[in-house]
C-alpha positions in Angstrom: -3.4 -2.9 17.9 -5.5 0.2 17.2 -4.2 2.4 14.4 -4.7 6.1 15.0 -5.4 8.4 12.0 -3.8 11.8 11.7 -4.1 13.9 8.6 -0.4 14.5 8.2 0.3 11.6 5.8 1.9 12.5 2.6 0.1 11.1 -0.4 1.2 9.8 -3.8 -1.0 10.1 -6.9 -1.7 6.8 -8.7 -0.3 8.3 -11.9 3.1 8.7 -10.2 3.3 5.2 -8.7 5.4 3.6 -11.5 8.0 6.3 -11.5 8.4 6.0 -7.7 8.6 2.2 -7.9 11.3 2.6 -10.6 13.1 5.0 -8.2 13.2 2.2 -5.6 10.1 2.9 -3.5 8.4 -0.3 -2.1 4.7 -0.9 -2.5 2.9 -2.5 0.5 -0.7 -3.7 0.2 -2.4 -3.8 3.6 -5.8 -5.2 2.4 -7.3 -8.5 3.6 -6.4 -11.8 1.9 -9.6 -12.0 -0.2 -9.0 -8.5 -1.6 -5.4 -9.3 -2.4 -6.4 -12.6 -4.1 -8.9 -10.8 -6.4 -6.5 -8.1 -7.6 -3.2 -6.5 -6.6 -0.4 -4.6 -8.2 2.2 -7.0 -9.6 5.0 -5.3 -7.6 3.3 -5.1 -4.3 4.1 -7.0 -1.1 1.1 -8.2 0.9 1.2 -7.3 4.6 -2.4 -7.1 6.0 -3.1 -4.1 8.2 -3.6 -6.2 11.3 -0.2 -7.8 11.0 1.8 -4.6 10.5 3.0 -4.4 14.1 4.3 -7.9 14.2 6.0 -7.4 10.8 7.6 -4.1 11.7 11.1 -5.7 11.4 10.4 -6.1 7.7 10.5 -2.4 7.2 13.7 -0.3 7.0 14.2 3.3 8.0 16.5 3.6 4.9 13.6 2.7 2.5 10.6 4.6 1.3 7.2 2.8 1.3 4.0 3.5 -0.5 1.1 2.0 1.4 -2.1 1.0 -0.4 -5.6 -0.3 0.5 -8.9 -0.2 -1.4 -9.7 3.5 -1.0 -7.0 5.1 1.2 -8.4 4.8 4.8 -6.6 1.8 6.1 -3.4 2.7 4.3 -3.6 6.2 5.9 -3.8 4.7 9.4 -0.9 2.4 8.6 1.2 5.3 7.4 0.5 7.1 10.6 1.7 4.1 12.6 4.8 3.6 10.4 5.8 7.3 10.7 5.6 7.0 14.5 8.0 4.0 14.2 10.4 6.2 12.1 9.5 4.6 8.8 9.1 6.8 5.7 5.7 6.0 4.3 3.3 7.6 1.7 -0.4 6.9 1.3 -1.5 6.0 -2.3 -4.3 8.6 -3.0 -7.6 6.8 -3.7 -6.1 3.3 -3.1 -6.7 0.4 -5.5 -10.0 2.0 -6.6 -8.1 4.8 -8.3 -5.0 2.8 -9.2 -7.0 0.3 -11.1 -8.1 3.1 -13.5 -4.5 4.0 -14.4 -2.5 0.8 -14.1 -2.3 -2.3 -16.3 -0.4 -4.2 -13.5 -3.4 -5.3 -11.5 -3.4 -9.1 -11.4 -5.0 -11.9 -9.5 -3.3 -14.9 -8.0 -3.2 -16.6 -11.4 -1.6 -13.6 -13.1 -4.8 -12.8 -14.9 -6.3 -9.3 -15.0 -7.4 -8.6 -11.4 -10.4 -6.9 -9.9 -10.8 -4.6 -6.9 -13.2 -5.8 -4.3 
């Protein structure tokens, strides 16, 4: 599956993430397994970018999704794909790189402080 990129994706600022999660938005991390293992947001669900099409049934048109990767490129492409499928999605501006500067909820697999790779 090739993910097209268009520049119409709505973005969420990292500083607003917690408010949106509290409002019911879902956070989806589309990075690879090693990146997830090293550090991810504690409330994120991991669905690697390459598996999004086969996991499309896990998304609901009634929900809002914030998509995150390391810097925003992959998540932007996933947002474009999801929008074409009728799924409400928002790209996290700056990805994990920026989120790690503002969030204390970045953990590794052992629930220790995580890192972004």
